[in-house]
VEXVEX-68356 format. One record per residue: z, x, y of N, C-alpha, C in turn; residue number from 1. Coordinates in pm, whole numbers, plus 50000, padded with zeros to 5 digits. Layout:
<recs>
REC   n.Z   n.X   n.Y  ca.Z  ca.X  ca.Y   c.Z   c.X   c.Y pos
REC     Z     X     Y     Z     X     Y     Z     X     Y NUM
...
</recs>
This chain:
<recs>
REC   n.Z   n.X   n.Y  ca.Z  ca.X  ca.Y   c.Z   c.X   c.Y pos
REC 72468 73609 33903 72421 73665 34017 72250 73684 33927   1
REC 72377 73803 33798 72252 73873 33786 72125 73879 33683   2
REC 72192 73777 33575 72123 73648 33487 71939 73594 33599   3
REC 71989 73545 33751 71907 73488 33817 71789 73599 33860   4
REC 71905 73717 33840 71783 73844 33887 71680 73873 33789   5
REC 71760 73892 33676 71706 73933 33489 71564 73763 33504   6
REC 71624 73698 33446 71484 73575 33486 71369 73607 33622   7
REC 71436 73624 33748 71291 73625 33852 71212 73734 33759   8
REC 71293 73849 33793 71239 73976 33776 71147 73983 33632   9
REC 71165 73890 33477 71136 73859 33403 71003 73783 33415  10
REC 71040 73648 33473 70818 73554 33496 70767 73637 33660  11
REC 70827 73688 33678 70776 73733 33786 70597 73846 33695  12
REC 70685 73923 33636 70667 74009 33534 70542 73970 33453  13
REC 70549 73863 33392 70466 73809 33290 70399 73727 33378  14
REC 70371 73700 33508 70272 73600 33548 70207 73712 33635  15
REC 70237 73808 33665 70159 73981 33755 70086 74048 33652  16
REC 70137 74071 33484 70078 74136 33423 69953 74015 33357  17
REC 69877 73955 33394 69766 73925 33332 69647 73978 33478  18
REC 69736 73982 33602 69619 74001 33635 69621 74150 33717  19
REC 69714 74267 33605 69708 74404 33596 69642 74432 33511  20
REC 69628 74337 33392 69649 74360 33296 69409 74373 33272  21
REC 69413 74276 33388 69181 74257 33407 69189 74401 33518  22
REC 69277 74436 33604 69215 74547 33665 69211 74658 33608  23
REC 69302 74669 33524 69283 74758 33369 69246 74827 33306  24
REC 69186 74669 33256 69098 74760 33186 68892 74696 33229  25
REC 68882 74680 33352 68814 74638 33398 68741 74816 33497  26
REC 68869 74877 33537 68898 74992 33563 68896 75084 33490  27
REC 68907 75091 33389 68861 75147 33249 68713 75175 33284  28
REC 68653 75067 33267 68545 75053 33224 68434 75046 33321  29
REC 68489 75100 33486 68407 75173 33550 68441 75332 33547  30
REC 68511 75328 33509 68576 75474 33516 68460 75525 33336  31
REC 68504 75494 33320 68410 75556 33139 68277 75490 33118  32
REC 68214 75417 33209 68090 75400 33293 67939 75477 33233  33
REC 68009 75647 33335 67897 75696 33262 67904 75766 33151  34
REC 67988 75731 33094 68070 75854 32984 67977 75756 32884  35
REC 67984 75625 32867 67949 75466 32809 67838 75487 32794  36
REC 67738 75456 32873 67631 75398 32920 67510 75512 32842  37
REC 67542 75664 32818 67396 75686 32738 67421 75615 32583  38
REC 67601 75656 32532 67500 75581 32372 67478 75425 32345  39
REC 67409 75368 32468 67365 75264 32458 67266 75311 32527  40
REC 67223 75435 32502 67056 75448 32522 67013 75582 32457  41
REC 67137 75570 32334 67042 75646 32212 66892 75723 32190  42
REC 66795 75628 32210 66654 75568 32166 66572 75704 32253  43
REC 66670 75735 32417 66629 75826 32503 66618 75976 32482  44
REC 66735 75946 32421 66796 76095 32415 66752 76179 32306  45
REC 66698 76178 32211 66610 76246 32138 66483 76289 32133  46
REC 66437 76393 32153 66247 76478 32177 66252 76538 32002  47
REC 66107 76552 32025 66082 76603 31945 66020 76777 32003  48
REC 66120 76832 31902 66104 77020 32049 65946 77045 31971  49
REC 65876 77093 32100 65701 77202 32075 65705 77275 32069  50
REC 65617 77349 32103 65656 77502 32198 65637 77524 32339  51
REC 65595 77455 32412 65569 77461 32537 65587 77313 32619  52
REC 65731 77394 32649 65760 77287 32765 65704 77203 32905  53
REC 65686 77136 32994 65663 77132 33129 65700 77212 33243  54
REC 65636 77222 33273 65718 77306 33428 65793 77232 33494  55
REC 65879 77283 33585 65948 77221 33624 65882 77049 33761  56
REC 65709 77124 33810 65685 77074 33928 65626 76959 33880  57
REC 65619 76968 33787 65529 76892 33722 65630 76770 33617  58
REC 65768 76823 33629 65784 76698 33551 65851 76607 33687  59
REC 65913 76714 33833 65940 76570 33875 65747 76534 33942  60
REC 65723 76628 33936 65544 76562 33971 65510 76417 33872  61
REC 65550 76419 33771 65537 76265 33699 65655 76200 33751  62
REC 65740 76181 33711 65869 76149 33768 65791 76044 33876  63
REC 65770 76119 34012 65669 76025 34122 65567 76028 34169  64
REC 65480 76028 34068 65383 75985 34042 65391 75857 34048  65
REC 65475 75811 33923 65489 75663 33861 65598 75580 33913  66
REC 65663 75670 33981 65699 75583 34159 65723 75618 34276  67
REC 65548 75597 34333 65540 75687 34414 65693 75633 34537  68
REC 65695 75535 34591 65793 75457 34720 66002 75544 34683  69
REC 65925 75621 34571 66090 75651 34539 66094 75838 34581  70
REC 66229 75865 34545 66241 75958 34627 66324 76078 34536  71
REC 66284 76244 34509 66442 76296 34404 66525 76280 34462  72
REC 66648 76255 34353 66741 76277 34462 66892 76379 34351  73
REC 66843 76381 34161 66849 76478 34122 66809 76514 34014  74
REC 66831 76640 33923 66714 76600 33748 66883 76729 33680  75
REC 66889 76651 33556 66962 76718 33467 66878 76785 33412  76
REC 66788 76960 33340 66757 77004 33239 66831 76973 33082  77
REC 66766 76986 33049 66763 76975 32917 66877 77054 32808  78
REC 66999 77037 32778 67062 77154 32706 66997 77208 32577  79
REC 66987 77109 32516 66875 77198 32392 66816 77159 32312  80
REC 66681 77155 32263 66547 77187 32244 66540 77030 32287  81
REC 66614 76912 32213 66535 76791 32151 66672 76692 32262  82
REC 66638 76730 32379 66719 76657 32490 66660 76629 32567  83
REC 66625 76530 32629 66534 76501 32707 66595 76554 32855  84
REC 66487 76562 32954 66504 76590 33045 66516 76412 33155  85
REC 66673 76413 33277 66678 76315 33331 66631 76342 33466  86
REC 66635 76281 33515 66555 76255 33602 66576 76084 33781  87
REC 66678 76175 33778 66707 76012 33943 66637 76040 34038  88
REC 66612 75898 34063 66539 75875 34217 66626 75791 34279  89
REC 66578 75803 34382 66594 75707 34561 66517 75636 34535  90
REC 66537 75517 34582 66461 75385 34620 66435 75366 34779  91
REC 66401 75320 34869 66393 75328 34954 66524 75241 35039  92
REC 66523 75128 34968 66665 75081 34987 66751 75102 34908  93
REC 66764 75253 34939 66847 75314 34877 66949 75291 34680  94
REC 66865 75219 34641 66957 75204 34479 66895 75292 34400  95
REC 66961 75364 34306 66901 75466 34240 66899 75450 34101  96
REC 66824 75486 34000 66800 75476 33880 66749 75598 33850  97
REC 66771 75625 33757 66753 75726 33632 66613 75728 33551  98
REC 66645 75820 33516 66464 75815 33366 66456 75915 33314  99
REC 66366 75920 33147 66417 76026 33091 66322 76067 33081 100
REC 66242 76196 33087 66144 76180 33008 66129 76332 32889 101
REC 66026 76280 32830 66003 76378 32715 66011 76540 32797 102
REC 66076 76630 32762 65945 76761 32838 65875 76869 32832 103
REC 65802 76793 32671 65733 76887 32643 65601 76770 32667 104
REC 65607 76655 32730 65458 76500 32653 65477 76508 32869 105
REC 65611 76518 32956 65567 76433 33027 65595 76291 33005 106
REC 65596 76256 32876 65652 76075 32902 65797 76013 32871 107
REC 65779 75883 32967 65865 75860 33072 65957 75732 32913 108
REC 66032 75814 32875 66106 75729 32759 66225 75627 32790 109
REC 66208 75566 32935 66287 75476 32961 66345 75480 33049 110
REC 66384 75340 33157 66498 75405 33311 66567 75302 33287 111
REC 66708 75338 33390 66789 75255 33399 66912 75294 33525 112
REC 66867 75167 33552 66904 75151 33712 67076 75193 33716 113
REC 67064 75249 33814 67210 75307 33841 67311 75148 33873 114
REC 67404 75140 33877 67528 75019 33929 67420 74851 33923 115
REC 67377 74898 33760 67339 74728 33721 67452 74546 33793 116
REC 67355 74489 33777 67448 74399 33765 67559 74386 33749 117
REC 67559 74350 33630 67710 74341 33555 67801 74423 33578 118
REC 67748 74568 33569 67898 74665 33642 67911 74615 33817 119
REC 67832 74620 33868 67854 74513 34015 67911 74398 34010 120
REC 67929 74343 33915 67974 74201 33851 68204 74251 33784 121
REC 68200 74355 33718 68284 74421 33653 68384 74532 33750 122
REC 68305 74506 33956 68355 74576 34006 68439 74534 34096 123
REC 68327 74408 34080 68438 74283 34186 68571 74251 34161 124
REC 68544 74189 33989 68676 74168 33940 68722 74264 33954 125
REC 68727 74391 33936 68865 74504 33946 68887 74500 34095 126
REC 68857 74458 34187 68852 74532 34326 68890 74389 34376 127
REC 68856 74207 34359 68886 74107 34443 68900 73998 34361 128
REC 68958 73946 34211 68909 73894 34118 68764 73766 34164 129
REC 68714 73875 34205 68568 73790 34206 68631 73628 34357 130
REC 68641 73695 34414 68696 73567 34521 68703 73614 34645 131
REC 68630 73797 34743 68657 73829 34844 68759 73830 34861 132
REC 68763 73792 34980 68905 73914 35073 68998 73880 35013 133
REC 69032 73733 35001 69164 73708 34924 69225 73756 34771 134
REC 69119 73776 34702 69097 73884 34614 69153 74026 34647 135
REC 69108 74072 34735 69128 74207 34831 69304 74236 34799 136
REC 69331 74112 34902 69523 74060 34932 69598 74049 34752 137
REC 69521 73954 34667 69558 73952 34589 69574 74109 34470 138
REC 69485 74179 34435 69488 74251 34402 69584 74371 34433 139
REC 69605 74348 34618 69725 74498 34655 69913 74405 34667 140
REC 69850 74249 34618 70029 74259 34613 70004 74186 34527 141
REC 69986 74212 34361 69966 74273 34270 70045 74396 34297 142
REC 69979 74463 34332 70022 74622 34287 70152 74655 34391 143
REC 70217 74600 34504 70338 74604 34585 70432 74531 34465 144
REC 70404 74428 34389 70471 74386 34351 70502 74410 34206 145
REC 70435 74540 34113 70454 74594 34064 70570 74697 34075 146
REC 70551 74762 34216 70637 74824 34229 70772 74828 34223 147
REC 70762 74677 34344 70889 74589 34351 70968 74525 34267 148
REC 70861 74523 34110 70906 74492 33957 70965 74590 33897 149
REC 70909 74773 33953 70978 74906 33925 71113 74898 33887 150
REC 71118 74875 34080 71272 74943 34148 71358 74803 34085 151
REC 71345 74665 34047 71408 74616 34080 71457 74621 33933 152
REC 71373 74685 33818 71404 74733 33699 71477 74828 33655 153
REC 71549 74905 33731 71600 75023 33671 71792 75007 33712 154
REC 71746 74924 33854 71907 74837 33856 71951 74711 33678 155
REC 71845 74613 33664 71849 74502 33533 71861 74665 33410 156
REC 71799 74742 33427 71848 74788 33293 71855 74827 33233 157
REC 72003 74950 33300 72071 74989 33322 72250 74920 33221 158
REC 72203 74747 33351 72269 74691 33320 72405 74713 33419 159
</recs>
């Protein structure tokens, strides 16, 4: 009887492990996205320092002048002299994007849309395996199966 439970435990664990690996890898991408993204946009994170920085009103005005249908969500002031100003704007459809501005010249160094299409795809893979409502159930079943495997693994482990 023990050997049957051991086989069931082993093969069920192998089947669920692939799905759990997908959940784990995509979850890591989602969690560390905000840490990874700046390194992908290094060219926007370096400015040449000058004597005079623009005033806060000028920075916000420059951002809103270039994107008049947007409103200010937040802004991050530079920590070092060589850092840009990061301005997050929200569009009328509630989508957000970041602008990187040179705090000395007010030049827009780049822009990055929050939650780009590929990250939405990763999120759907993580939460529903790209199959909609059925995927939500599948993710839940994987979680419950892991709990069951953990509980049944304890007595099987001791022998």
